[in-house]
N, C-alpha and C positions, 0 to 999 in steps of 0.2 A: 504494500500500500504506500502511496506517495505521501510525503510530509505535506501537511496542510500549510497553505500560505496565508498570510494575513492580508485579506482583500483590501483593508483600509490603507495598507502601505502604498499601493499604487494610486489610490485616491488622494492620499496626502501629497504624493509627488505631483500629480496633475494639478491639484489645488494650489500647491506652492508655485508651480510654473505659471499658472493662470494669475495668481496673486502678484507674482513678480512682474509679469508682463503688464498687468493692469496698473501697478504702481509706477512702472517706467512710463507708461502712457500718461498717467496722471501728472507725473513730474514734468514731462515734456509740455503738457498743456499749461501747467503752472508757470513754467519758464517763458512760454510763448506769451501768456497774459502779462507777465511782468515787463517783458521787452516791449510789447505793444503799448502798454500804459506809459512807459518812459518816452517812447517816440510820440505818442499822443500829446503828452505834456509839452514836448519840444515844439511840435507843430502848432499847438495852441499858443505858445509863447511867440512863435514867428508870426502867426496870424495877428495877434494883438499888436505886435510891433509894426506890421505893414499896413494895417487898416487905416491909420491916420494919413499915411502917405498916399494910399489909393483914393481916399475920399477928399483930398485936398483939391479944391477948385479955385484957382486964382486966375487972374487975367494973364493971358500969354504975353510974355516978353521974350527977347532973344535968350536970356539966361534961363528962363523957365521952360522954354521949348527944349533946350538941351536936357534939363532936368526931367521934363515930361517924357523924353525919349528913353532916358534911363529908367524912369518909373514904369514905362510901358514894357521895357525889356524885363524888368524885375517882376512885373505882373505876369508876363508870359511864363517866366521860370517858376513863379509861384503856382501858376495854373498847372504846369507840368508836374510839380511836386505834389500838388493835391490829387492829380489824376493817378500818379503812381501810388500815393498813399491809399487811395480808395481801392486800387488793385491789390495792394498788400493786405488790406483789411478783408477783401473778398477771398483772397488766397488763404488767409488765416482761418476764415470761417469754413472754407471747404476742407482744409486740413483738420480742423476740429471735428467735422462730421466724419471724415475718413477714420480718424483715430477712435471715435466712438464706435464705428463699425468694427474696427479691429478688436476692441474690447469684447464686443458681442461674439465675434468669431472665436476668440480665445475661450470664452465661456462655453460656447457650443462644442468646441473641440474637446474641452475637458469633460463635458457631460457625455459626449460620444465615447471617450476613452473609458469612463466609468461604466457605461452601459456594456461595452465590450467585455470588461473585466467581470461584470456580473453574469453575463451570458456564458463565459467560459466556466465560471463557478457552477452555474446551473447545469451545463453540459457534463461536468465531472460528477455532479450529484446524480444525474440521470444514469450515467454509466455505472456508478456504484450501486444504484438501486437495481439496475438490470443484472448485475453480477449476483446480487443477493437473491433476486427473484428467479432468475433463469441461469443457474451456474453452468451447466454443461453447454448450453447454447451460446452464452456470451463469451466463453473462453475462446471458442473458435473465432468469434467476431473481434475480440480484443487482440488476438494473435495476428490476424490479417490486416 
């Protein structure tokens, strides 16, 4: 007779790997949030600094025309920055959704592994019952 195996050992291993992958994902999401918040604060500061310059409406003179060209160039660059920032926020949101899906995949994988372990235990139990109930017949089945 085979030594019995602790079925919960495999379950603990699967749960631990699921827990570690889940914590890695959670840590990555936390780091992403921290970095996005820092950049958001910087962009907010830039916006606050540039708003007075963009809203300044004075009568055009030669000197102000030169300044208005610089302001227009700065406004274009600011617009590019904001467009890129919106793209980064969108990518961050998409990444967050993908990582949530990865967490669920890890959970489903763990459950599947646990179900496989339970099925193998049930198969062994059925074979042992067959040996006890039909000894001469099952010996030939177990040998082959």
